[in-house]
Every structure is written in structure tokens, then in C-alpha cells.
C-alpha positions, 0 to 999 in steps of 0.5 A: 734854306729849303722847305721841309719835305712832306712826310709819306703816310705809313701804310696800314700793314706797316702800322699793323707790324709796329702796333705789335712791337712794344714801345714802337713809335712812328715819329715824323721827320720833316727835315728828311721827308720821312717817318721814323720808326723808334723804340726807346728814342732810338731809330730802327727804321725810316719810311721815305723816298729814294731819289728815284722816287721809290718809297723805301723803308730803311731798316737796321739789320745783321750785316750778313743777313743784309748782304744776303737780302741785297743779293737775293732781291733787286728791291733791296739795296744797301741803306740809303743815307745810312751805314751800308753794312748795318742798314738796308733799304727796301722798295715797299711798292715793288711787286716782286718784293715779298711783303713777309720779307719786309715785315721780318726786316722791320721786326728784326730792326726793332729787336736789334735796337731794343736789345741795345737799350738800357735794361731799365728802358727795355723793362719799361717797354713791357 
């Protein structure tokens, strides 16, 4: 059995976004060598490494919006190790990738997962 991978540090800009999302948590996931982003115990994103070595965030999204982002940006691909329609992966260190697109993707992923939580859990988040 292999050793768990080291998990990457979450960038300050990501932490800033996550701090504005009520109930959002960063949960290390050493078995995947990643940090997961969760709300109400459900994953809405993950920071990890693509096999190419690129740092990526993989986030949930609307399938049509995801397809448009994949078509528009080289740094956006169908979700690595995830449902290829509902998840996308974004190379966060690609200089051609606008930071605001990655921020919006994180916020959208959070909103999608949050709205799927039971009403009592949503209410407890504030």
C-alpha cells in the first residue's frame, strides 16, 4: 500500500473566497493528495494535482456552463476524477486563466451544493 500523498496548501485568495461562504470548510484528504472544500459535509470542490503536475481546483457546476468554460479556456478541462459533465478542473497557476473565473466557479459550486442540502442544514449555515 502506498503512503498518502502530501496535500497542497490552499492559496490565500482561495481562503478569502471560502471565508465568505457560510459554513464552507477546508478538509484535508491525504488519500487523494488534496484539500477538499465542503459545506454541510458535502464536497463542492477540491484542490489537488493533475497527473501533469499542474495544481488544479475541481469544482461542481452547471453542465452547460462547464462546457462553455472548457471551450473558452485551455486551463479548464472536464473534471479530473469526477463526473465530466457536472465537474470541471481549472489549472490555478496558468497565467492565461482569469482569477475571477476561478472565483466564480468556486462560488457557484458552493451554491449548487448548498441548495441541495436539507433545509435545516441550510438554515444552520446562516
